[in-house]
C-alpha positions in Angstrom: 0.2 0.1 -0.2 2.8 2.2 1.0 6.2 1.9 2.3 5.9 -0.9 4.1 8.3 -2.2 5.1 10.6 -5.6 3.2 8.7 -8.9 3.0 11.7 -11.9 4.1 13.2 -13.3 0.4 11.9 -16.2 0.1 14.5 -19.7 1.2 15.9 -20.9 -1.7 13.9 -24.5 -0.7 10.5 -22.8 -0.8 11.6 -21.0 -3.9 12.1 -25.0 -5.1 8.1 -26.4 -3.6 6.6 -23.4 -5.5 8.5 -23.5 -9.1 7.7 -27.1 -8.2 4.0 -26.9 -8.0 3.9 -24.4 -10.7 5.2 -26.9 -13.3 3.0 -29.3 -11.7 0.2 -27.8 -12.5 1.2 -26.7 -16.2 2.0 -30.1 -16.7 -1.5 -31.3 -16.0 -3.3 -28.9 -18.3 -1.4 -29.4 -20.8 -1.1 -33.3 -20.5 -4.2 -36.0 -19.8 -4.2 -37.3 -16.3 -1.8 -40.0 -16.0 0.2 -38.9 -18.2 4.2 -39.9 -17.7 4.9 -35.9 -17.9 2.2 -34.7 -15.6 3.6 -38.1 -13.0 6.6 -37.3 -13.2 6.1 -33.7 -12.0 3.8 -34.7 -8.8 6.5 -36.7 -8.0 9.2 -34.5 -8.4 6.7 -31.6 -6.2 6.3 -34.0 -3.9 9.8 -34.8 -3.3 10.7 -31.2 -2.8 8.0 -31.2 -0.1 9.3 -34.5 1.6 12.9 -32.8 1.9 11.2 -29.2 3.3 8.8 -31.3 5.9 12.1 -33.4 6.9 13.0 -30.3 8.8 9.9 -28.5 9.6 6.5 -30.3 10.4 4.5 -28.1 8.1 4.0 -26.2 5.3 1.6 -23.6 6.0 0.4 -20.6 2.9 -2.5 -18.3 3.0 -4.2 -15.5 0.8 -5.1 -12.2 2.1 -5.9 -9.6 0.0 -3.8 -11.6 -3.5 -0.8 -11.4 -1.8 0.5 -15.0 -0.6 2.1 -15.8 2.5 4.1 -18.1 4.0 3.0 -19.7 7.9 2.0 -15.9 8.4 4.5 -13.7 6.6 3.8 -12.4 3.2 5.8 -13.5 0.8 7.4 -10.3 -1.9 5.2 -10.5 -4.8 8.4 -9.9 -7.1 8.5 -14.1 -8.0 5.9 -14.5 -10.9 5.8 -17.8 -9.4 4.1 -16.3 -6.7 2.0 -13.7 -8.1 0.4 -16.6 -9.7 -0.1 -18.3 -7.1 -1.7 -16.3 -5.4 -3.9 -15.6 -8.5 -4.9 -18.5 -9.2 -5.8 -19.2 -5.0 -7.7 -16.5 -4.6 -9.6 -17.0 -7.8 -10.5 -20.5 -6.7 -11.9 -19.0 -3.2 -8.7 -21.2 -1.3 -7.7 -19.2 0.8 -5.4 -21.2 2.8 -2.9 -24.9 1.9 -1.9 -27.3 5.1 0.7 -28.8 4.0 1.6 -31.9 6.4 4.5 -34.1 7.3 4.5 -37.4 6.0 1.9 -35.8 2.8 2.2 -38.6 -0.3 2.4 -38.5 -4.3 -1.3 -39.9 -4.2 -2.7 -36.0 -2.3 0.0 -34.5 -4.0 -1.9 -35.9 -7.1 -4.5 -34.9 -5.6 -4.1 -31.3 -5.0 -2.4 -30.5 -8.3 -5.6 -32.4 -9.6 -7.9 -29.1 -7.8 -5.2 -26.6 -9.0 -5.2 -27.1 -12.2 -9.0 -26.2 -13.0 -9.5 -23.8 -15.2 -11.1 -20.4 -13.4 -14.4 -21.3 -14.9 -15.0 -24.4 -13.7 -17.8 -24.6 -12.0 -15.9 -26.7 -9.4 -15.1 -24.3 -8.1 -18.3 -23.9 -5.6 -18.0 -27.2 -4.4 -16.7 -28.5 -1.0 -13.2 -28.3 -0.6 -12.1 -32.2 -0.6 -10.6 -34.2 1.6 -6.8 -35.2 1.1 -4.7 -37.2 4.1 -2.2 -34.5 5.0 -3.3 -31.2 3.0 -6.2 -29.4 4.8 -7.6 -26.9 2.9 -8.9 -24.0 3.9 -11.6 -21.0 2.0 -11.3 -17.0 1.6 -13.0 -15.2 4.4 -13.9 -11.8 3.3 -15.5 -9.8 6.0 -15.6 -13.1 7.9 -18.3 -14.2 5.4 -16.5 -17.1 3.0 -16.8 -17.0 -1.1 -18.8 -20.2 -0.3 -22.7 -20.5 -0.5 -24.7 -21.8 2.4 -25.5 -25.0 1.2 -21.7 -25.4 1.0 -20.8 -24.5 3.7 -23.3 -26.6 5.6 -21.8 -29.8 2.9 -18.1 -28.2 4.0 -19.3 -28.6 7.8 -21.1 -32.4 7.9 -17.8 -33.6 6.1 -15.6 -32.3 8.8 -18.2 -33.7 11.6 -18.4 -36.7 9.8 -14.4 -37.5 9.1 -14.1 -37.2 13.5 -16.6 -39.1 14.5 -14.7 -42.1 12.2 -11.9 -41.3 13.3 -13.6 -41.6 17.2 -15.3 -44.6 16.2 -13.8 -46.2 13.9 -16.7 -46.4 11.1 -19.4 -44.5 11.7 -22.4 -47.0 10.9 -25.9 -45.7 10.6 -26.9 -41.9 11.2 -28.9 -41.1 14.5 -32.4 -41.3 13.4 -31.6 -40.2 10.0 -29.7 -36.9 10.4 -26.9 -36.1 8.2 -24.1 -35.7 10.7 -23.3 -38.3 14.4 -23.9 -36.3 17.3 -22.1 -35.2 19.1 -24.2 -37.3 22.0 -23.6 -41.1 20.6 -19.5 -39.9 20.5 -19.2 -38.5 23.5 -20.2 -41.5 25.2 -17.3 -43.3 23.1 -15.0 -40.4 24.8 -15.8 -40.8 28.2 -13.3 -44.2 28.1 -10.8 -41.9 27.6 -10.3 -41.6 31.1 -9.8 -45.3 31.9 -8.7 -46.2 28.1 -5.4 -44.4 27.0 -5.6 -46.2 23.5 -9.1 -44.0 22.9 -7.5 -41.1 24.6 -5.1 -41.2 22.1 -7.1 -41.5 19.5 -9.3 -38.8 20.3 -6.6 -36.6 20.6 -5.5 -37.2 16.6 -9.3 -36.8 15.9 -9.6 -33.2 17.7 -6.2 -32.1 16.4 -7.2 -33.0 12.3 -10.7 -31.2 13.0 -9.0 -27.9 14.7 -6.9 -28.1 11.9 -8.8 -28.2 9.6 -11.9 -26.2 11.3 -8.8 -22.5 11.5 -9.2 -23.1 7.8 -12.7 -22.8 6.9 -15.1 -20.0 6.3 -16.7 -18.4 9.6 -19.5 -19.9 8.9 -18.6 -23.6 9.6 -16.5 -22.3 12.1 -19.0 -21.3 14.0 -21.3 -24.6 12.9 -18.9 -27.1 13.7 -17.9 -25.3 17.5 -21.0 -25.2 18.1 -21.0 -29.0 17.7 -17.6 -29.4 19.7 -19.5 -27.2 22.8 -22.4 -29.9 22.6 -19.9 -32.6 22.7 -17.9 -31.4 25.4 -20.9 -30.5 27.5 -21.5 -34.1 27.3 -18.5 -35.3 28.8 -16.8 -35.8 32.1 -14.8 -33.0 32.7 -12.5 -36.6 33.6 -12.7 -38.1 30.1 -11.6 -34.6 28.6 -8.1 -33.5 30.5 -7.6 -37.8 30.0 -8.0 -36.6 25.9 -5.6 -33.6 26.1 -2.8 -35.8 28.5 -3.0 -37.9 25.1 0.2 -36.0 23.3 2.8 -34.5 24.5 3.7 -30.6 25.6 3.7 -28.9 22.2 0.8 -30.9 20.6 -1.4 -30.1 23.5 -0.5 -26.7 23.3 -1.7 -26.3 19.4 -4.8 -28.2 19.9 -6.0 -25.9 22.9 -5.3 -22.8 20.9 -6.8 -24.6 18.1 -10.0 -24.8 19.5 -10.4 -22.4 22.1 -10.5 -20.2 19.0 -13.5 -22.4 17.1 -15.7 -22.9 20.0 -18.7 -20.5 21.5 -17.4 -18.0 23.7 -19.3 -19.8 27.0 -17.7 -22.6 25.9 -14.1 -21.6 26.6 -13.6 -20.9 29.9 -14.7 -25.0 30.7 -12.0 -25.5 27.8 -9.7 -23.9 29.0 -10.1 -25.6 32.9 -9.7 -29.4 31.2 -6.3 -27.2 29.8 -4.9 -26.7 32.4 -5.4 -29.5 34.4 -4.2 -31.7 32.0 -0.7 -28.9 31.8 -0.6 -29.7 35.5 -1.5 -25.8 36.4 -4.1 -24.4 38.1 -6.4 -21.9 37.1 -6.8 -18.8 39.7 -10.8 -18.8 40.9 -10.8 -14.9 40.7 -9.7 -15.8 36.6 -12.2 -18.9 36.1 -14.7 -15.6 37.5 -13.8 -12.7 35.5 -13.1 -15.2 32.5 -17.0 -16.4 32.7 -17.9 -12.6 32.9 -16.4 -11.6 29.3 -17.9 -14.8 27.7 -21.0 -12.9 27.6 -21.0 -9.7 28.0 -18.8 -6.3 27.5 -18.8 -3.3 28.0 -19.9 -0.6 24.5 -18.4 -2.8 22.1 -19.7 -5.7 19.7 -20.2 -9.7 20.2 -17.4 -10.5 18.7 -14.7 -8.1 19.6 -15.5 -9.5 23.3 -15.2 -13.1 21.5 -11.5 -12.3 19.5 -10.1 -10.8 22.9 -11.9 -13.8 25.5 -9.8 -15.9 23.1 -6.7 -13.5 22.3 -6.3 -14.1 26.6 -6.8 -17.9 27.0 -4.4 -18.5 24.1 -1.4 -16.9 26.4 -3.1 -18.0 28.8 -2.0 -21.7 27.1 1.3 -20.3 27.1 1.8 -19.0 30.1 1.5 -22.1 31.7 3.9 -24.1 28.5 6.4 -21.5 29.6 6.1 -22.7 32.9 4.8 -20.1 35.0 1.9 -19.7 37.0 0.5 -16.4 36.7 3.4 -15.0 34.9 3.6 -10.9 34.7 1.6 -9.8 30.9 -1.4 -12.1 33.6 -1.0 -9.2 35.8 -2.6 -6.4 32.9 -4.6 -9.3 31.5 -6.3 -9.5 34.7 -6.4 -5.2 34.9 -8.6 -5.4 31.5 -11.0 -8.2 32.3 -11.2 -5.7 35.6 -13.2 -3.2 33.7 -15.3 -5.4 31.7 -18.9 -5.0 33.2 -21.4 -7.6 33.8 -25.2 -5.3 32.5 -25.5 -6.1 29.3 -23.4 -4.8 27.3 -23.6 -1.0 28.6 -20.7 1.2 29.6 -20.8 2.1 33.4 -20.5 5.5 35.0 -16.7 5.0 34.6 -16.9 4.8 30.9 -17.9 8.4 30.7 -14.4 9.6 32.3 -13.3 9.7 28.4 -15.7 13.0 27.6 -13.9 16.5 29.5 -16.7 18.8 31.3 -17.3 19.9 28.0 -17.7 16.7 26.2 -19.8 15.6 27.9 -22.5 18.2 27.3 -22.2 17.8 24.1 -22.4 14.3 24.4 -25.8 15.4 25.7 -26.8 17.0 23.2 -26.1 14.4 20.3 -28.5 11.7 22.4 -31.3 14.3 23.2 -30.8 14.8 19.4 -31.4 11.2 18.2 -34.4 10.4 21.4 -36.0 13.9 20.0 -35.4 13.0 16.3 -34.3 16.3 16.6 -31.0 17.9 15.1 -31.2 21.5 16.9 -28.9 23.9 16.0 -27.0 23.5 19.1 -26.6 20.1 18.9 -25.1 20.9 15.2 -22.5 22.9 17.3 -22.0 19.6 19.7 -21.9 17.6 17.1 -18.6 19.6 15.6 -16.6 19.6 19.5 -17.0 15.8 20.1 -16.1 15.1 16.4 -13.3 17.0 15.7 -12.2 16.3 19.7 -11.7 12.7 18.1 -15.3 11.8 19.2 -16.4 10.6 15.6 -17.0 6.9 16.1 -19.8 7.7 19.5 -22.0 10.2 17.5 -22.2 7.9 14.8 -22.9 5.1 16.5 -25.7 7.1 18.5 -26.8 8.6 15.0 -27.7 4.4 14.0 -30.1 4.9 16.5 -32.1 8.0 15.4 -35.7 7.3 13.9 -35.8 9.2 11.1 -33.1 8.9 7.8 -33.3 12.5 8.3 -32.2 12.6 11.3 -29.4 10.2 11.1 -27.9 12.0 7.2 -27.5 15.1 8.7 -25.6 13.6 12.1 -23.3 11.4 10.3 -22.6 15.1 7.3 -22.1 17.1 10.8 -19.2 13.9 11.9 -17.8 13.0 8.8 -15.1 16.6 9.0 -11.9 16.7 7.4 -10.8 17.6 11.2 -12.5 14.1 12.1 -11.2 11.9 9.3 -8.1 12.7 9.6 -7.9 12.5 14.2 -9.3 9.3 13.9 -7.9 8.3 10.4 -4.5 9.9 11.6 -4.3 8.0 15.0 -1.2 6.8 16.5 -1.7 3.5 17.9 -4.9 3.2 15.5 -8.2 1.7 16.2 -8.8 0.2 14.0 -12.3 -0.7 14.9 -13.3 2.9 15.0 -11.0 3.3 11.3 -13.7 1.5 9.6 -16.4 2.4 11.4 -15.5 6.1 10.8 -15.1 4.4 6.9 -18.1 3.2 6.3 -20.5 6.1 7.1 -17.6 7.6 4.3 -19.1 8.8 1.2 -17.9 9.7 -2.8 -17.5 13.5 -1.1 -14.6 13.5 1.0 -12.6 11.3 -1.8 -9.8 13.6 -1.6 -10.0 13.9 2.0 -9.1 9.8 1.8 -6.1 10.5 -0.2 -4.9 12.8 1.8 -5.3 10.5 4.6 -3.4 7.3 2.6 -0.7 10.1 2.2 0.0 11.0 5.7 -1.1 7.0 7.6 2.2 4.8 8.7 0.4 1.5 9.7 0.0 -0.7 7.0 -3.0 -2.0 8.7 -4.8 2.2 8.2 -3.5 2.4 4.9 -4.9 -1.1 3.7 -8.7 0.4 5.9 -8.3 3.8 3.8 -7.7 1.9 0.4 -10.3 -0.2 0.6 -12.9 1.9 1.4 -11.4 3.9 -2.0 -11.9 0.9 -4.5 -15.6 0.5 -2.7 -16.8 3.8 -4.3 -18.6 5.2 -7.1 -15.7 5.6 -10.8 -16.8 8.8 -10.2 -13.9 9.7 -7.5 -11.6 9.0 -10.5 -11.2 12.7 -11.2 -10.5 13.4 -7.9 -7.3 10.4 -7.7 -6.1 12.1 -11.2 -6.7 15.7 -10.0 -4.5 14.5 -7.0 -1.7 13.0 -9.0 -1.7 16.3 -11.1 0.5 17.5 -7.7 3.6 17.1 -6.1 3.2 13.3 -4.4 5.8 10.8 -3.0 6.1 8.2 -5.3 4.3 5.3 -3.1 0.9 7.4 -3.1 1.4 7.2 -7.5 1.9 3.7 -7.2 -1.4 3.6 -4.6 -2.8 5.4 -6.5 -2.7 3.7 -9.7 -3.7 0.8 -8.6 -6.6 2.2 -7.1 -7.6 3.4 -10.4 -7.3 -0.5 -11.9 -9.8 -1.1 -9.4 -12.4 1.7 -10.4 -12.0 1.1 -13.8 -12.4 -3.2 -13.6 -15.5 -2.8 -11.4 -16.8 0.1 -13.7 -15.4 0.0 -17.1 -16.9 3.5 -18.7 -14.7 6.1 -17.4 -16.2 9.5 -16.2 -16.6 11.7 -19.5 -14.1 13.9 -17.9 -11.6 11.5 -17.4 -8.5 11.9 -19.6 -6.6 9.1 -20.1 -3.2 10.2 -21.5 -1.3 12.1 -18.9 -0.9 9.1 -17.3 1.3 7.7 -20.0 4.1 10.4 -18.2 4.2 7.8 -15.7 5.4 5.3 -16.8 8.4 7.2 -17.4 8.5 8.0 -13.0 11.9 7.2 -11.5 10.9 4.0 -9.6 10.4 1.0 -11.1 7.4 0.4 -9.1 5.1 3.3 -10.2 6.2 2.6 -13.6 4.6 -1.1 -12.6 1.7 -0.6 -11.5 1.0 2.4 -14.6 1.6 -0.3 -17.1 -0.6 -2.6 -15.1 -3.3 -0.1 -15.5 -2.7 2.0 -18.7 -3.5 -2.4 -20.5 -6.8 -2.9 -19.2 -7.4 0.6 -21.5 -7.9 0.2 -25.0 -7.2 3.7 -26.2 -3.9 3.7 -24.6 -3.1 -0.1 -24.9 -0.2 -0.9 -27.4 1.3 3.0 -26.7 1.6 1.3 -22.2 3.0 -1.8 -24.0 5.5 -0.7 -25.6 7.1 1.8 -23.4 6.4 -1.5 -20.9 8.2 -4.0 -22.5 11.5 -0.7 -23.8 11.9 -1.1 -19.8 15.5 -1.1 -18.6 13.8 -3.1 -14.7 12.8 -6.5 -15.1 9.7 -5.8 -12.9 8.1 -3.4 -15.6 9.4 -5.9 -18.7 7.3 -8.9 -16.6 4.0 -6.6 -15.4 3.8 -6.0 -18.9 3.9 -9.6 -19.9 1.3 -10.3 -17.2 -1.2 -7.9 -18.7 -0.2 -9.1 -21.9 -1.1 -13.0 -21.5 -4.5 -11.7 -19.6 -5.7 -10.3 -22.4 -4.2 -12.5 -24.5 -7.1 -13.5 -26.9 -7.0 -9.8 -28.3 -5.2 -8.9 -31.3 -1.9 -6.7 -30.3 0.0 -4.3 -32.8 2.4 -6.5 -34.7 5.9 -4.4 -33.3 4.5 -5.0 -29.9 4.2 -9.2 -30.9 7.5 -8.4 -32.6 8.3 -6.9 -28.8 7.2 -10.2 -26.3 7.9 -12.5 -28.9 12.5 -11.3 -28.4 11.6 -11.1 -24.7 10.5 -15.0 -25.8 14.1 -15.4 -27.0 15.9 -14.3 -24.1 17.4 -16.6 -21.7 18.0 -14.4 -18.6 14.0 -14.0 -18.5 12.3 -16.9 -16.1 11.1 -19.7 -18.5 8.0 -19.2 -17.2 7.9 -15.1 -18.7 8.8 -16.6 -21.6 6.0 -19.1 -22.2 3.1 -16.5 -21.3 4.8 -14.2 -23.9 4.6 -16.5 -26.4 0.7 -17.4 -25.6 0.5 -13.7 -24.8 0.5 -12.9 -28.1 -2.3 -16.5 -29.2 -4.3 -13.3 -30.4 -2.4 -11.9 -33.3 -3.2 -13.2 -36.5 -0.3 -11.4 -38.6 2.7 -13.9 -41.5 5.4 -12.2 -39.5 4.3 -13.6 -36.3 3.3 -17.1 -37.4 6.5 -17.3 -39.3 8.5 -16.5 -35.9 6.1 -19.5 -34.4 7.0 -22.0 -36.8 10.9 -21.6 -36.9 11.0 -21.6 -32.9 8.8 -25.0 -33.1 11.0 -26.3 -35.6 14.8 -27.5 -36.4 16.4 -28.4 -39.6 18.2 -31.9 -40.0 21.5 -32.2 -40.5 21.8 -34.4 -42.5 18.2 -34.9 -45.0 17.3 -30.9 -44.6 13.9 -32.5 -43.3 11.1 -30.6 -40.8 10.8 -31.8 -38.0 10.1 -31.0 -34.4 12.4 -28.3 -32.0 12.6 -30.5 -28.6 10.7 -29.7 -25.8 10.6 -26.8 -24.0 7.7 -24.6 -22.6 8.2 -22.6 -25.3 8.0 -24.6 -27.7 5.1 -26.4 -26.5 3.3 -22.5 -26.0 4.4 -21.7 -30.1 2.3 -25.2 -31.0 -0.7 -24.4 -29.2 -1.0 -20.6 -30.4 -0.1 -22.3 -33.8 -3.2 -24.5 -32.9 -5.4 -21.8 -31.6 -4.6 -19.1 -33.9 -3.5 -20.5 -37.1 -5.6 -24.2 -37.2 -6.5 -23.9 -41.1 -3.7 -21.9 -42.1 -1.4 -23.7 -45.0 1.6 -23.1 -44.3 1.0 -24.7 -40.9 -0.3 -27.2 -41.5 2.5 -29.7 -42.0 4.2 -28.4 -38.6 0.6 -28.8 -36.8 1.0 -32.3 -37.5 4.6 -33.3 -36.9 3.7 -31.8 -33.6 0.3 -34.2 -33.4 2.4 -37.1 -34.1 4.8 -36.3 -31.9 2.2 -36.1 -29.1 2.0 -32.1 -28.4 -0.9 -32.1 -29.6 -4.5 -33.7 -29.9 -5.9 -35.9 -33.0 -8.3 -33.4 -34.8 -10.3 -36.7 -35.6 
């Protein structure tokens, strides 16, 4: 978003895994299932994973805002393989992949087959499959998964049934014709854990596998499984739960306890922690139990979700403290102080909460609350709102406005609250209150776009910049003129990059440009001193038909590899479109350059797939064939990714061209294309 600290370099072993995964996906899409080339790629990927997992217990990949995360750390986007994998996972709605030690070739093949589907494949919305040794999770947006309700129900049923099969050995007939095994039936089996070590071990493994899978699932699935787990644990004797948790070592127990605490409903977390404490040989203070119990059902002026998140964070810290061998570490005292501030009066603020206002602000707060109750905005209300907003209480006023009876009163209070000073105060606060910032941004409209752009430039936190950017990109395309006007003024390079990215997002959402929007001046940013700006410029300009060709020429001639790679990427994404011959020639010249990564060279060849020019056909034929030294006859060139790409373009663009026919015949004979019959 802006000048953030650089991500760590991708380890060589992980780079190898990504490259082999990309190759396996490409082979799976090029060859039939079971073809030796596809099998070889799967085996090579499995070997790389096995080598990595010999040193690490697991490899966790995640997708956030189309960035790829390795064990929770954002990977640098300089690698085309990383970018492509993140984009593919994002388009498929897959938000997480966790590969565990002992993963087999069969499991890897299932994963590759899943990831190699076309992005218009209707099966993308199907429930994610259960693959041994590999956990898959959907993307979550604002705690709502991409999958629909039916898919969520199916995924929940699959996860719960897998738990039952691991605990019971086999499920058999389902209870009362229902689609899941009842928690009561599982609790009956789990009850034997206190006297039978094998039952305890089996139950631990089942719960551990379930918790790993659910931790990657959408919120709807987590809530469903959490409720069933609550029923299971409520129906099970505490001694059996303790015996189950003692069925593994300290590290695995800690991992399971923390995972389950993130899934259980807040009201069930306390009992779970009590069992975990007993299994760890620790003891929970009665005062801590009482405070946690209050916290699990009440909150002070906060949304319910915030209270539950705070409770679970507290649980995780408690477990970490036990495993550190210290029953009451110093930071737990701070937790107790924080918990002690929470009230049990149905979430209403305590009298002490009024201390957040000074005496003048308290009077202003009473005036605004009275206006909401009477549904009437008087002149003194206007003064009170402005005073509260300028003193940093904008989110409180917006919350009160939501409770007003009429839309007119709500609108007036919002408009008076969202002043430039109030917006800047909330968004630029240190530390940032993310909840308050989001509440304020959700209430903004297009008329404050310039204020948000200024805040985007000045904000010092990545989280704050992301919140501001996300709000701007969801606004109407009409703010494009405001964005372009700001870009005509002096500004730091990172703001230029962000605004170019913002314009691209706006155009993707609404392709029709405003009549007053001038694209031509944006070409100047292709000459910016920063390669990151030039890279973002080509991503934007390549999507505007009137300047696309000129922008691609400049980017393909750029002396930065990153800019050239971005140009190849956007040309490839629009490969069905006709390109001017000189642009196509530039792409093919890059495809011949040995210093360019092979996956980019392949993309460069495929990017000319919509350009049916004789010179393109000549290059494709020359690249995919060779002359025999002795006989002078034409034969296929040695198989490579670019040769295969050249043949693909010949098949799709020049299938009926008589000059391409002999080459296509040789390619069919070599098994590179299917038989036309």
